[in-house]
N, C-alpha and C positions, 0 to 999 in steps of 0.2 A: 853097428851095435845093434840097428833096429832090433825090436822084436825079442831082445834077449835079456836076462838077469842075470847079475851076477853078483854074491856076497864072497867077498876074499876077507878070512878071519886072519891075521897077522898078530905076530907077540905083543897084547897089552893095546893092541890098537884094531877097530876093527872100522873097514873101509868098502863102502855098501854104493853100486854104481846101478841104477835102474835105467832101464828103454823102455821107451814110451810112444815109439814108432816115429822115433825122428835120430838123426844121427847127432851126436855129442861129443864132445872129447872131453873126459873126466881132467878133474884139476886136484893133485895130490893133496891131503886134508890130513891138518895136525891131528899130534894125538889126542882123542876126543872130540873131534868134529867131523860132520859131513863130508864128503867131497862134492863139488858142484861140478857143473858143467859150463859151458860156452854158451851162449844165447842161442837156441836154434830157429832156422827162419820160420818165420810166422804163418799160419795157416792161410791161405788164398782166402778172400772175403768171398762170400756167398750169401745165399738165402737166408734167413736168421730163424730158428724156430724157438717154439716156447716150451715150457713145460704142459705134457699134457695128460700129467700125472703127480699126484702128491709125491715130494722127494725131501729125502732124509741125508744129510752128511755129517758125519763125526770125523775128525781127527783126535787123537789123544798123543802122539807120537811115544806111548809108553814101550811100543816095541819095534819102534824107529830105527833102533840100532842093529835089529836083526834081519827085516825086511824092507821091501820096498816101501816108501812111507805112503799108506793107503789110509782109506777111511774104515772105521770100526768095521762097515761089511765086506771091506775089501774090492771094493766096486772103481772106486775112484781115486788114483795115483797122484801123486805130486813128485814133481821132479825138482832138486834144487840147482837152481841156474846162480855161477858167479860171474863177478866183474872184478876184474884186477885182483885177483887172487882173493877174492871175500869167500867168506866160508860160513855154513853154521856150524853150531855145535849143539851136541846134548849135555841137557843143564839139569842136575836130578831134582825132582819136586816131588815130594811125599815118599811114595812108593815107585812112582814112574818118572817120565821125563818130562821137560819142556825142550824149544827149542830156543837158544839162544842167537842172537843176529849180530852182524858186524858192530863193534863200539861207533857210537857217532865219529865221523870224520869232519876234521878243523882245516883239512886243507885248501889252499888257496885256490886252485884248480877242481874244480869240482868234478872231472872227469879223470883224474887220478884215486879217487877214493876206491878203496875196496867196499864193494856191495855183494849180497846173496838174498835171493827169494826162494819161495816156493811157488812152482807152477805148474798146474796140471796142462792137459791138451784140450780143444775145443769141442765142448759138450752142450750143446744146445738145449738138453735139459735140465738145466742149470741155470735156466732164462725165465724169470718169474714172471714177465710179461704183466700181467693184471693182478695175479693171485696174490692171497695171503704169503706175504715173506717176512722170517724171521732169520738173522743171523748174527753171531758174534767169536768172542775168544776171550779167554783170561789171558791179561797183559802182567807185566810187571815192569817198570823204568822208573827212571831218576830223572832229575832237572837236567842231569850231564847228557841224558838221552834224548832230548828235546832237538827241534829243529824246524822250517818253516813247514815240513812237509814229513811224518812220518803214517804210511798206511799201514796198518793191521790187516784188511781182508778186502777186496774187494774183486768185480768181476764186469771189465767194461772201463770205459773212460768218459769225464764228464762232456766232452767236448763232440758232435758229431752227432749222427740222428738214431744212433740203437741204443743207449742209454747204460745207465751205470747203478749198481748200490754198491755202497763204500762204509767201512769202517775206520776212522783215524784219530791220532793222537795228532793236534797239529799246535804249533807255537811255542812260545815261552811260559805259558800261561797251564801248559798240559792239562785243557781242556778235551775230552773224547766230544766225538761228533760222529751221527749218521748218515749217510749224505744218500738221496737217490737223483740221478739228472737223466734229462734227455731232450733232444732238440732244443737246445740252448737255456731250458729251464731244470733250476737247481734247488733242490730243496733239503735242507741240512736242521737236525736237531742237534742242538749243541749245549747243554748247563753248563752254568758256571760253576766247575768242579774242578780240583786240581786230583788229577790221579796218578801224576809221577812224582809217589813218594817213598817207592821203593818198595812199596806191599804188593800185592798182587789183587786184581781187582777183576771181578768177571764184567763184560761189555757185553750188550744188546740190543740190537735195534729191530724194531718189528713195524709192520706197515701191515696196518687191520683198523676197519673201521673209517676210512678215507685221511688217516694221518700216520705220520713216520713219527715212531716214540723212543725216545734214549733209554735205557736203563744201567743202571750202572750198581751191580753187588745184589741185585734182583728188585731194586725198585726204580720206578720212574721217574728220571731226575728233570725231561726235557721232550716237550713233542712239537711237531709244525702241520698246519693239514696239508693234505695231498690228494688232488686231483683222481676220482677214480677212473677216469680214463686214463691215465699216465702208465704207459707200458714200457717194462723195464726189459730189454733181451740185447746183446750182444754175441757177437762172433769169437770175441776175445776170451782166453781160458779163465778159470779160477785162480787167482794168485793172492800168497799171504807175503805181507814184509814188505812189500813195495809194489810198486805200477809195472817196472822191468826190473833187469837187470844188467844196469847201464850208469852212466852219470845222469843228473837230474832225474830220478825214478823215486823220490820220496823213501828213501829208504826208513824202513823201523829200524830203530836200535834199545834193545833191551830182551825181555823174552818174552814168548808168546805159548800159550798151550790151548786145548780143548777148543778148538776151532770149530764151529758147526755152520751148517745151513737148513732151514726149515721152508720146502714152498708148501703151502695149502693147496687142497681141491677147492 
């Protein structure tokens, strides 16, 4: 299905399949859900670049039921990936939509749990390097959705030599946090604030003026110093809702909307 796009409209159900340059097998979706695809083979590692000009990416999901899941400019596409039948659902929010992720799974064996995320393709223009960086999303969770790991938005991993930026809501206290990591060094801004209260909250992470700050509903709630020479770049794609579509993937449970990423000049 490489390079192709299909939209099938069935009675009462919209089924969306997106081709992003790799082969993937669609998983049937229940009514009101976006189908997922099996996890594709990772892009082979190579030289990693960084953004050479300002970048602004926005995902609202308001048109996701009719089109490929793309940012508002139509350039950066995301595909739904699932494991054990996990699927994403569209949730009505105001005059538009948000994405609902699989319910928190409490199975004894994590590898049996259904999971689902959104994942792009490798794009080094989304690596901030040392540039100013701002990213975040709107989320709605309850305490039933919490777990040791619940990743909202990320690019890269915290281990290794390439780096990561991440937004998460982890552990039983419902604290949001922003993370930058590279070469074993990890910088985390975490306010003593519970956002898993069943209401929508706007979460934003910002790297500027040698610090990483965490804002909740437009107000800075925590910050940590960050070395000016810290460079964040990874050959991993942008992901929403988890670090992978598989077991032990730090699956997010709840709803996500208005995902954004800004890389400054």
